BAKE-772219 format. One record per residue (C-alpha): residue number from 1; x, y, z; residue in one letter; chain. Coordinates in steps of 0.25 Angstrom, whole numbers. Layout:
residues N
<rec><num>NUM</num><x>X</x><y>Y</y><z>Z</z><residuo>A</residuo><cadena>A</cadena></rec>
...
This chain:
residues 217
<rec><num>1</num><x>0</x><y>0</y><z>0</z><residuo>M</residuo><cadena>A</cadena></rec>
<rec><num>2</num><x>11</x><y>10</y><z>3</z><residuo>K</residuo><cadena>A</cadena></rec>
<rec><num>3</num><x>18</x><y>7</y><z>-10</z><residuo>R</residuo><cadena>A</cadena></rec>
<rec><num>4</num><x>5</x><y>10</y><z>-18</z><residuo>L</residuo><cadena>A</cadena></rec>
<rec><num>5</num><x>4</x><y>23</y><z>-10</z><residuo>T</residuo><cadena>A</cadena></rec>
<rec><num>6</num><x>18</x><y>27</y><z>-14</z><residuo>I</residuo><cadena>A</cadena></rec>
<rec><num>7</num><x>16</x><y>24</y><z>-28</z><residuo>L</residuo><cadena>A</cadena></rec>
<rec><num>8</num><x>2</x><y>31</y><z>-29</z><residuo>F</residuo><cadena>A</cadena></rec>
<rec><num>9</num><x>7</x><y>44</y><z>-23</z><residuo>F</residuo><cadena>A</cadena></rec>
<rec><num>10</num><x>17</x><y>48</y><z>-34</z><residuo>P</residuo><cadena>A</cadena></rec>
<rec><num>11</num><x>6</x><y>45</y><z>-44</z><residuo>L</residuo><cadena>A</cadena></rec>
<rec><num>12</num><x>-3</x><y>55</y><z>-38</z><residuo>L</residuo><cadena>A</cadena></rec>
<rec><num>13</num><x>9</x><y>65</y><z>-39</z><residuo>L</residuo><cadena>A</cadena></rec>
<rec><num>14</num><x>10</x><y>63</y><z>-54</z><residuo>L</residuo><cadena>A</cadena></rec>
<rec><num>15</num><x>-5</x><y>65</y><z>-56</z><residuo>A</residuo><cadena>A</cadena></rec>
<rec><num>16</num><x>-5</x><y>80</y><z>-56</z><residuo>P</residuo><cadena>A</cadena></rec>
<rec><num>17</num><x>7</x><y>81</y><z>-65</z><residuo>A</residuo><cadena>A</cadena></rec>
<rec><num>18</num><x>0</x><y>72</y><z>-75</z><residuo>V</residuo><cadena>A</cadena></rec>
<rec><num>19</num><x>-12</x><y>81</y><z>-75</z><residuo>N</residuo><cadena>A</cadena></rec>
<rec><num>20</num><x>-4</x><y>94</y><z>-76</z><residuo>A</residuo><cadena>A</cadena></rec>
<rec><num>21</num><x>2</x><y>90</y><z>-89</z><residuo>Q</residuo><cadena>A</cadena></rec>
<rec><num>22</num><x>0</x><y>99</y><z>-101</z><residuo>D</residuo><cadena>A</cadena></rec>
<rec><num>23</num><x>-12</x><y>95</y><z>-109</z><residuo>D</residuo><cadena>A</cadena></rec>
<rec><num>24</num><x>-14</x><y>106</y><z>-119</z><residuo>V</residuo><cadena>A</cadena></rec>
<rec><num>25</num><x>-12</x><y>98</y><z>-132</z><residuo>Y</residuo><cadena>A</cadena></rec>
<rec><num>26</num><x>-15</x><y>103</y><z>-146</z><residuo>P</residuo><cadena>A</cadena></rec>
<rec><num>27</num><x>-30</x><y>101</y><z>-149</z><residuo>A</residuo><cadena>A</cadena></rec>
<rec><num>28</num><x>-35</x><y>93</y><z>-161</z><residuo>R</residuo><cadena>A</cadena></rec>
<rec><num>29</num><x>-41</x><y>101</y><z>-173</z><residuo>P</residuo><cadena>A</cadena></rec>
<rec><num>30</num><x>-56</x><y>104</y><z>-169</z><residuo>Y</residuo><cadena>A</cadena></rec>
<rec><num>31</num><x>-66</x><y>98</y><z>-178</z><residuo>A</residuo><cadena>A</cadena></rec>
<rec><num>32</num><x>-81</x><y>102</y><z>-178</z><residuo>G</residuo><cadena>A</cadena></rec>
<rec><num>33</num><x>-88</x><y>114</y><z>-173</z><residuo>R</residuo><cadena>A</cadena></rec>
<rec><num>34</num><x>-85</x><y>122</y><z>-160</z><residuo>L</residuo><cadena>A</cadena></rec>
<rec><num>35</num><x>-94</x><y>134</y><z>-156</z><residuo>I</residuo><cadena>A</cadena></rec>
<rec><num>36</num><x>-90</x><y>143</y><z>-144</z><residuo>I</residuo><cadena>A</cadena></rec>
<rec><num>37</num><x>-102</x><y>151</y><z>-139</z><residuo>T</residuo><cadena>A</cadena></rec>
<rec><num>38</num><x>-105</x><y>161</y><z>-128</z><residuo>G</residuo><cadena>A</cadena></rec>
<rec><num>39</num><x>-91</x><y>167</y><z>-126</z><residuo>G</residuo><cadena>A</cadena></rec>
<rec><num>40</num><x>-86</x><y>181</y><z>-128</z><residuo>T</residuo><cadena>A</cadena></rec>
<rec><num>41</num><x>-78</x><y>180</y><z>-141</z><residuo>I</residuo><cadena>A</cadena></rec>
<rec><num>42</num><x>-66</x><y>188</y><z>-144</z><residuo>H</residuo><cadena>A</cadena></rec>
<rec><num>43</num><x>-64</x><y>187</y><z>-159</z><residuo>V</residuo><cadena>A</cadena></rec>
<rec><num>44</num><x>-50</x><y>193</y><z>-159</z><residuo>G</residuo><cadena>A</cadena></rec>
<rec><num>45</num><x>-53</x><y>205</y><z>-168</z><residuo>N</residuo><cadena>A</cadena></rec>
<rec><num>46</num><x>-58</x><y>213</y><z>-156</z><residuo>G</residuo><cadena>A</cadena></rec>
<rec><num>47</num><x>-72</x><y>208</y><z>-157</z><residuo>Q</residuo><cadena>A</cadena></rec>
<rec><num>48</num><x>-79</x><y>202</y><z>-145</z><residuo>V</residuo><cadena>A</cadena></rec>
<rec><num>49</num><x>-91</x><y>194</y><z>-146</z><residuo>I</residuo><cadena>A</cadena></rec>
<rec><num>50</num><x>-100</x><y>191</y><z>-133</z><residuo>D</residuo><cadena>A</cadena></rec>
<rec><num>51</num><x>-107</x><y>178</y><z>-132</z><residuo>N</residuo><cadena>A</cadena></rec>
<rec><num>52</num><x>-101</x><y>174</y><z>-146</z><residuo>G</residuo><cadena>A</cadena></rec>
<rec><num>53</num><x>-99</x><y>161</y><z>-154</z><residuo>T</residuo><cadena>A</cadena></rec>
<rec><num>54</num><x>-87</x><y>155</y><z>-161</z><residuo>I</residuo><cadena>A</cadena></rec>
<rec><num>55</num><x>-90</x><y>143</y><z>-170</z><residuo>E</residuo><cadena>A</cadena></rec>
<rec><num>56</num><x>-78</x><y>134</y><z>-174</z><residuo>I</residuo><cadena>A</cadena></rec>
<rec><num>57</num><x>-78</x><y>124</y><z>-185</z><residuo>D</residuo><cadena>A</cadena></rec>
<rec><num>58</num><x>-67</x><y>114</y><z>-186</z><residuo>N</residuo><cadena>A</cadena></rec>
<rec><num>59</num><x>-57</x><y>123</y><z>-178</z><residuo>G</residuo><cadena>A</cadena></rec>
<rec><num>60</num><x>-60</x><y>136</y><z>-185</z><residuo>K</residuo><cadena>A</cadena></rec>
<rec><num>61</num><x>-69</x><y>147</y><z>-181</z><residuo>I</residuo><cadena>A</cadena></rec>
<rec><num>62</num><x>-80</x><y>149</y><z>-191</z><residuo>V</residuo><cadena>A</cadena></rec>
<rec><num>63</num><x>-89</x><y>159</y><z>-183</z><residuo>K</residuo><cadena>A</cadena></rec>
<rec><num>64</num><x>-88</x><y>169</y><z>-172</z><residuo>I</residuo><cadena>A</cadena></rec>
<rec><num>65</num><x>-100</x><y>177</y><z>-168</z><residuo>G</residuo><cadena>A</cadena></rec>
<rec><num>66</num><x>-110</x><y>182</y><z>-158</z><residuo>A</residuo><cadena>A</cadena></rec>
<rec><num>67</num><x>-122</x><y>173</y><z>-163</z><residuo>D</residuo><cadena>A</cadena></rec>
<rec><num>68</num><x>-124</x><y>159</y><z>-157</z><residuo>A</residuo><cadena>A</cadena></rec>
<rec><num>69</num><x>-120</x><y>147</y><z>-166</z><residuo>P</residuo><cadena>A</cadena></rec>
<rec><num>70</num><x>-131</x><y>143</y><z>-176</z><residuo>S</residuo><cadena>A</cadena></rec>
<rec><num>71</num><x>-128</x><y>128</y><z>-176</z><residuo>N</residuo><cadena>A</cadena></rec>
<rec><num>72</num><x>-121</x><y>121</y><z>-165</z><residuo>T</residuo><cadena>A</cadena></rec>
<rec><num>73</num><x>-124</x><y>107</y><z>-170</z><residuo>S</residuo><cadena>A</cadena></rec>
<rec><num>74</num><x>-111</x><y>98</y><z>-169</z><residuo>G</residuo><cadena>A</cadena></rec>
<rec><num>75</num><x>-103</x><y>109</y><z>-163</z><residuo>A</residuo><cadena>A</cadena></rec>
<rec><num>76</num><x>-96</x><y>110</y><z>-150</z><residuo>K</residuo><cadena>A</cadena></rec>
<rec><num>77</num><x>-101</x><y>122</y><z>-142</z><residuo>V</residuo><cadena>A</cadena></rec>
<rec><num>78</num><x>-93</x><y>129</y><z>-132</z><residuo>V</residuo><cadena>A</cadena></rec>
<rec><num>79</num><x>-100</x><y>139</y><z>-122</z><residuo>D</residuo><cadena>A</cadena></rec>
<rec><num>80</num><x>-90</x><y>150</y><z>-119</z><residuo>A</residuo><cadena>A</cadena></rec>
<rec><num>81</num><x>-100</x><y>159</y><z>-112</z><residuo>K</residuo><cadena>A</cadena></rec>
<rec><num>82</num><x>-92</x><y>168</y><z>-102</z><residuo>G</residuo><cadena>A</cadena></rec>
<rec><num>83</num><x>-79</x><y>166</y><z>-109</z><residuo>K</residuo><cadena>A</cadena></rec>
<rec><num>84</num><x>-70</x><y>174</y><z>-118</z><residuo>Q</residuo><cadena>A</cadena></rec>
<rec><num>85</num><x>-67</x><y>168</y><z>-131</z><residuo>V</residuo><cadena>A</cadena></rec>
<rec><num>86</num><x>-54</x><y>172</y><z>-138</z><residuo>Y</residuo><cadena>A</cadena></rec>
<rec><num>87</num><x>-46</x><y>168</y><z>-151</z><residuo>P</residuo><cadena>A</cadena></rec>
<rec><num>88</num><x>-33</x><y>161</y><z>-149</z><residuo>G</residuo><cadena>A</cadena></rec>
<rec><num>89</num><x>-22</x><y>171</y><z>-144</z><residuo>L</residuo><cadena>A</cadena></rec>
<rec><num>90</num><x>-9</x><y>173</y><z>-152</z><residuo>I</residuo><cadena>A</cadena></rec>
<rec><num>91</num><x>5</x><y>174</y><z>-146</z><residuo>L</residuo><cadena>A</cadena></rec>
<rec><num>92</num><x>12</x><y>182</y><z>-156</z><residuo>P</residuo><cadena>A</cadena></rec>
<rec><num>93</num><x>27</x><y>180</y><z>-152</z><residuo>V</residuo><cadena>A</cadena></rec>
<rec><num>94</num><x>32</x><y>169</y><z>-143</z><residuo>T</residuo><cadena>A</cadena></rec>
<rec><num>95</num><x>43</x><y>159</y><z>-141</z><residuo>D</residuo><cadena>A</cadena></rec>
<rec><num>96</num><x>32</x><y>148</y><z>-138</z><residuo>L</residuo><cadena>A</cadena></rec>
<rec><num>97</num><x>37</x><y>134</y><z>-141</z><residuo>G</residuo><cadena>A</cadena></rec>
<rec><num>98</num><x>51</x><y>140</y><z>-142</z><residuo>L</residuo><cadena>A</cadena></rec>
<rec><num>99</num><x>54</x><y>142</y><z>-128</z><residuo>K</residuo><cadena>A</cadena></rec>
<rec><num>100</num><x>49</x><y>133</y><z>-117</z><residuo>E</residuo><cadena>A</cadena></rec>
<rec><num>101</num><x>57</x><y>136</y><z>-105</z><residuo>I</residuo><cadena>A</cadena></rec>
<rec><num>102</num><x>64</x><y>149</y><z>-106</z><residuo>G</residuo><cadena>A</cadena></rec>
<rec><num>103</num><x>76</x><y>146</y><z>-97</z><residuo>S</residuo><cadena>A</cadena></rec>
<rec><num>104</num><x>82</x><y>133</y><z>-92</z><residuo>G</residuo><cadena>A</cadena></rec>
<rec><num>105</num><x>78</x><y>123</y><z>-104</z><residuo>V</residuo><cadena>A</cadena></rec>
<rec><num>106</num><x>85</x><y>127</y><z>-116</z><residuo>R</residuo><cadena>A</cadena></rec>
<rec><num>107</num><x>80</x><y>116</y><z>-124</z><residuo>G</residuo><cadena>A</cadena></rec>
<rec><num>108</num><x>66</x><y>121</y><z>-123</z><residuo>S</residuo><cadena>A</cadena></rec>
<rec><num>109</num><x>69</x><y>134</y><z>-130</z><residuo>N</residuo><cadena>A</cadena></rec>
<rec><num>110</num><x>71</x><y>137</y><z>-145</z><residuo>D</residuo><cadena>A</cadena></rec>
<rec><num>111</num><x>67</x><y>151</y><z>-147</z><residuo>Y</residuo><cadena>A</cadena></rec>
<rec><num>112</num><x>81</x><y>158</y><z>-149</z><residuo>L</residuo><cadena>A</cadena></rec>
<rec><num>113</num><x>90</x><y>155</y><z>-161</z><residuo>E</residuo><cadena>A</cadena></rec>
<rec><num>114</num><x>105</x><y>158</y><z>-162</z><residuo>L</residuo><cadena>A</cadena></rec>
<rec><num>115</num><x>109</x><y>169</y><z>-171</z><residuo>G</residuo><cadena>A</cadena></rec>
<rec><num>116</num><x>104</x><y>183</y><z>-174</z><residuo>D</residuo><cadena>A</cadena></rec>
<rec><num>117</num><x>97</x><y>181</y><z>-188</z><residuo>I</residuo><cadena>A</cadena></rec>
<rec><num>118</num><x>88</x><y>169</y><z>-188</z><residuo>N</residuo><cadena>A</cadena></rec>
<rec><num>119</num><x>77</x><y>171</y><z>-199</z><residuo>P</residuo><cadena>A</cadena></rec>
<rec><num>120</num><x>76</x><y>156</y><z>-202</z><residuo>T</residuo><cadena>A</cadena></rec>
<rec><num>121</num><x>73</x><y>152</y><z>-188</z><residuo>V</residuo><cadena>A</cadena></rec>
<rec><num>122</num><x>58</x><y>147</y><z>-187</z><residuo>R</residuo><cadena>A</cadena></rec>
<rec><num>123</num><x>52</x><y>147</y><z>-173</z><residuo>S</residuo><cadena>A</cadena></rec>
<rec><num>124</num><x>42</x><y>135</y><z>-177</z><residuo>I</residuo><cadena>A</cadena></rec>
<rec><num>125</num><x>54</x><y>126</y><z>-178</z><residuo>V</residuo><cadena>A</cadena></rec>
<rec><num>126</num><x>57</x><y>127</y><z>-163</z><residuo>A</residuo><cadena>A</cadena></rec>
<rec><num>127</num><x>42</x><y>128</y><z>-159</z><residuo>Y</residuo><cadena>A</cadena></rec>
<rec><num>128</num><x>38</x><y>118</y><z>-148</z><residuo>N</residuo><cadena>A</cadena></rec>
<rec><num>129</num><x>24</x><y>114</y><z>-148</z><residuo>T</residuo><cadena>A</cadena></rec>
<rec><num>130</num><x>26</x><y>106</y><z>-135</z><residuo>D</residuo><cadena>A</cadena></rec>
<rec><num>131</num><x>28</x><y>118</y><z>-127</z><residuo>S</residuo><cadena>A</cadena></rec>
<rec><num>132</num><x>21</x><y>118</y><z>-114</z><residuo>K</residuo><cadena>A</cadena></rec>
<rec><num>133</num><x>18</x><y>133</y><z>-116</z><residuo>I</residuo><cadena>A</cadena></rec>
<rec><num>134</num><x>9</x><y>131</y><z>-128</z><residuo>I</residuo><cadena>A</cadena></rec>
<rec><num>135</num><x>-2</x><y>124</y><z>-120</z><residuo>G</residuo><cadena>A</cadena></rec>
<rec><num>136</num><x>-2</x><y>136</y><z>-110</z><residuo>T</residuo><cadena>A</cadena></rec>
<rec><num>137</num><x>-3</x><y>146</y><z>-121</z><residuo>L</residuo><cadena>A</cadena></rec>
<rec><num>138</num><x>-15</x><y>139</y><z>-128</z><residuo>R</residuo><cadena>A</cadena></rec>
<rec><num>139</num><x>-22</x><y>137</y><z>-115</z><residuo>A</residuo><cadena>A</cadena></rec>
<rec><num>140</num><x>-22</x><y>153</y><z>-114</z><residuo>N</residuo><cadena>A</cadena></rec>
<rec><num>141</num><x>-27</x><y>155</y><z>-128</z><residuo>G</residuo><cadena>A</cadena></rec>
<rec><num>142</num><x>-14</x><y>157</y><z>-136</z><residuo>I</residuo><cadena>A</cadena></rec>
<rec><num>143</num><x>-16</x><y>149</y><z>-149</z><residuo>L</residuo><cadena>A</cadena></rec>
<rec><num>144</num><x>-5</x><y>155</y><z>-158</z><residuo>L</residuo><cadena>A</cadena></rec>
<rec><num>145</num><x>9</x><y>159</y><z>-156</z><residuo>A</residuo><cadena>A</cadena></rec>
<rec><num>146</num><x>20</x><y>166</y><z>-164</z><residuo>G</residuo><cadena>A</cadena></rec>
<rec><num>147</num><x>32</x><y>157</y><z>-160</z><residuo>V</residuo><cadena>A</cadena></rec>
<rec><num>148</num><x>44</x><y>167</y><z>-162</z><residuo>T</residuo><cadena>A</cadena></rec>
<rec><num>149</num><x>59</x><y>164</y><z>-161</z><residuo>P</residuo><cadena>A</cadena></rec>
<rec><num>150</num><x>68</x><y>174</y><z>-154</z><residuo>E</residuo><cadena>A</cadena></rec>
<rec><num>151</num><x>82</x><y>180</y><z>-154</z><residuo>G</residuo><cadena>A</cadena></rec>
<rec><num>152</num><x>91</x><y>187</y><z>-164</z><residuo>G</residuo><cadena>A</cadena></rec>
<rec><num>153</num><x>88</x><y>198</y><z>-174</z><residuo>T</residuo><cadena>A</cadena></rec>
<rec><num>154</num><x>80</x><y>188</y><z>-183</z><residuo>I</residuo><cadena>A</cadena></rec>
<rec><num>155</num><x>74</x><y>178</y><z>-174</z><residuo>S</residuo><cadena>A</cadena></rec>
<rec><num>156</num><x>67</x><y>169</y><z>-185</z><residuo>G</residuo><cadena>A</cadena></rec>
<rec><num>157</num><x>52</x><y>166</y><z>-189</z><residuo>S</residuo><cadena>A</cadena></rec>
<rec><num>158</num><x>40</x><y>164</y><z>-180</z><residuo>S</residuo><cadena>A</cadena></rec>
<rec><num>159</num><x>29</x><y>155</y><z>-182</z><residuo>T</residuo><cadena>A</cadena></rec>
<rec><num>160</num><x>14</x><y>156</y><z>-177</z><residuo>I</residuo><cadena>A</cadena></rec>
<rec><num>161</num><x>10</x><y>143</y><z>-170</z><residuo>V</residuo><cadena>A</cadena></rec>
<rec><num>162</num><x>-3</x><y>138</y><z>-165</z><residuo>Q</residuo><cadena>A</cadena></rec>
<rec><num>163</num><x>-2</x><y>132</y><z>-151</z><residuo>L</residuo><cadena>A</cadena></rec>
<rec><num>164</num><x>-11</x><y>120</y><z>-154</z><residuo>D</residuo><cadena>A</cadena></rec>
<rec><num>165</num><x>-1</x><y>111</y><z>-160</z><residuo>A</residuo><cadena>A</cadena></rec>
<rec><num>166</num><x>7</x><y>98</y><z>-158</z><residuo>W</residuo><cadena>A</cadena></rec>
<rec><num>167</num><x>19</x><y>102</y><z>-167</z><residuo>N</residuo><cadena>A</cadena></rec>
<rec><num>168</num><x>25</x><y>114</y><z>-173</z><residuo>W</residuo><cadena>A</cadena></rec>
<rec><num>169</num><x>19</x><y>111</y><z>-187</z><residuo>E</residuo><cadena>A</cadena></rec>
<rec><num>170</num><x>5</x><y>111</y><z>-181</z><residuo>D</residuo><cadena>A</cadena></rec>
<rec><num>171</num><x>8</x><y>123</y><z>-173</z><residuo>A</residuo><cadena>A</cadena></rec>
<rec><num>172</num><x>13</x><y>132</y><z>-185</z><residuo>A</residuo><cadena>A</cadena></rec>
<rec><num>173</num><x>2</x><y>142</y><z>-188</z><residuo>Y</residuo><cadena>A</cadena></rec>
<rec><num>174</num><x>11</x><y>151</y><z>-196</z><residuo>K</residuo><cadena>A</cadena></rec>
<rec><num>175</num><x>25</x><y>148</y><z>-200</z><residuo>M</residuo><cadena>A</cadena></rec>
<rec><num>176</num><x>35</x><y>159</y><z>-202</z><residuo>E</residuo><cadena>A</cadena></rec>
<rec><num>177</num><x>27</x><y>169</y><z>-195</z><residuo>N</residuo><cadena>A</cadena></rec>
<rec><num>178</num><x>37</x><y>180</y><z>-194</z><residuo>A</residuo><cadena>A</cadena></rec>
<rec><num>179</num><x>52</x><y>183</y><z>-194</z><residuo>I</residuo><cadena>A</cadena></rec>
<rec><num>180</num><x>56</x><y>189</y><z>-181</z><residuo>H</residuo><cadena>A</cadena></rec>
<rec><num>181</num><x>66</x><y>200</y><z>-181</z><residuo>V</residuo><cadena>A</cadena></rec>
<rec><num>182</num><x>72</x><y>207</y><z>-168</z><residuo>N</residuo><cadena>A</cadena></rec>
<rec><num>183</num><x>76</x><y>221</y><z>-172</z><residuo>L</residuo><cadena>A</cadena></rec>
<rec><num>184</num><x>88</x><y>227</y><z>-165</z><residuo>P</residuo><cadena>A</cadena></rec>
<rec><num>185</num><x>86</x><y>239</y><z>-156</z><residuo>S</residuo><cadena>A</cadena></rec>
<rec><num>186</num><x>86</x><y>252</y><z>-163</z><residuo>L</residuo><cadena>A</cadena></rec>
<rec><num>187</num><x>90</x><y>260</y><z>-150</z><residuo>W</residuo><cadena>A</cadena></rec>
<rec><num>188</num><x>104</x><y>261</y><z>-147</z><residuo>P</residuo><cadena>A</cadena></rec>
<rec><num>189</num><x>109</x><y>255</y><z>-134</z><residuo>V</residuo><cadena>A</cadena></rec>
<rec><num>190</num><x>110</x><y>266</y><z>-123</z><residuo>P</residuo><cadena>A</cadena></rec>
<rec><num>191</num><x>125</x><y>269</y><z>-120</z><residuo>V</residuo><cadena>A</cadena></rec>
<rec><num>192</num><x>123</x><y>267</y><z>-105</z><residuo>V</residuo><cadena>A</cadena></rec>
<rec><num>193</num><x>118</x><y>253</y><z>-108</z><residuo>L</residuo><cadena>A</cadena></rec>
<rec><num>194</num><x>129</x><y>250</y><z>-118</z><residuo>A</residuo><cadena>A</cadena></rec>
<rec><num>195</num><x>140</x><y>254</y><z>-108</z><residuo>V</residuo><cadena>A</cadena></rec>
<rec><num>196</num><x>133</x><y>246</y><z>-97</z><residuo>A</residuo><cadena>A</cadena></rec>
<rec><num>197</num><x>132</x><y>233</y><z>-106</z><residuo>E</residuo><cadena>A</cadena></rec>
<rec><num>198</num><x>147</x><y>235</y><z>-110</z><residuo>E</residuo><cadena>A</cadena></rec>
<rec><num>199</num><x>151</x><y>236</y><z>-95</z><residuo>A</residuo><cadena>A</cadena></rec>
<rec><num>200</num><x>144</x><y>224</y><z>-92</z><residuo>V</residuo><cadena>A</cadena></rec>
<rec><num>201</num><x>150</x><y>216</y><z>-103</z><residuo>L</residuo><cadena>A</cadena></rec>
<rec><num>202</num><x>164</x><y>221</y><z>-99</z><residuo>Q</residuo><cadena>A</cadena></rec>
<rec><num>203</num><x>162</x><y>217</y><z>-85</z><residuo>A</residuo><cadena>A</cadena></rec>
<rec><num>204</num><x>157</x><y>203</y><z>-89</z><residuo>S</residuo><cadena>A</cadena></rec>
<rec><num>205</num><x>169</x><y>201</y><z>-98</z><residuo>N</residuo><cadena>A</cadena></rec>
<rec><num>206</num><x>178</x><y>205</y><z>-87</z><residuo>R</residuo><cadena>A</cadena></rec>
<rec><num>207</num><x>171</x><y>195</y><z>-77</z><residuo>L</residuo><cadena>A</cadena></rec>
<rec><num>208</num><x>173</x><y>184</y><z>-88</z><residuo>A</residuo><cadena>A</cadena></rec>
<rec><num>209</num><x>188</x><y>187</y><z>-89</z><residuo>I</residuo><cadena>A</cadena></rec>
<rec><num>210</num><x>190</x><y>187</y><z>-74</z><residuo>R</residuo><cadena>A</cadena></rec>
<rec><num>211</num><x>183</x><y>173</y><z>-73</z><residuo>Q</residuo><cadena>A</cadena></rec>
<rec><num>212</num><x>191</x><y>167</y><z>-84</z><residuo>K</residuo><cadena>A</cadena></rec>
<rec><num>213</num><x>204</x><y>171</y><z>-77</z><residuo>R</residuo><cadena>A</cadena></rec>
<rec><num>214</num><x>199</x><y>166</y><z>-64</z><residuo>R</residuo><cadena>A</cadena></rec>
<rec><num>215</num><x>195</x><y>152</y><z>-70</z><residuo>W</residuo><cadena>A</cadena></rec>
<rec><num>216</num><x>204</x><y>149</y><z>-81</z><residuo>P</residuo><cadena>A</cadena></rec>
<rec><num>217</num><x>201</x><y>139</y><z>-92</z><residuo>G</residuo><cadena>A</cadena></rec>
């Protein structure tokens, strides 16, 4: 009896960890009609419809209006009374899928390329659809993102991805969206700041030389 109790206790500890696993997986293509009624609809062009209706056919919106649906036969009806209905949000510039853990795990980051001029770099090549951050953004209404490389004067090209995908081929919504250029500052560096930077650099060099003499080889 004592042995059974000891074995059962670790299993109880594992149960919450199993339930806490990420379950925000890409959905299957929606087939059939879906009607959302009763909600406050924010169309996206500034128009707001109270107690409106959205009709969706095979995954595409076919009608938005204030009138009730004329035919709900064979359709799945969702009552959104008291809720705000928004279109999917867009994250225009991000390193999503390129940077997982900012510091400490170098292998999870691929957002920065060596060199200063990199017009041939394509962010979609390094995009990781298994990123745990993607599920969090989808749950908060962000459905599209502009994945953008960083660094250098010419960083490379970004890609618009949709966040409901198993791999980068499915995720790519618009390839080669834009080439990203980081223009140098047009304002000269203040003299005081330049002198301070030079003093810090010289002090650093002197410290490096002193340490090298103290620890030869």
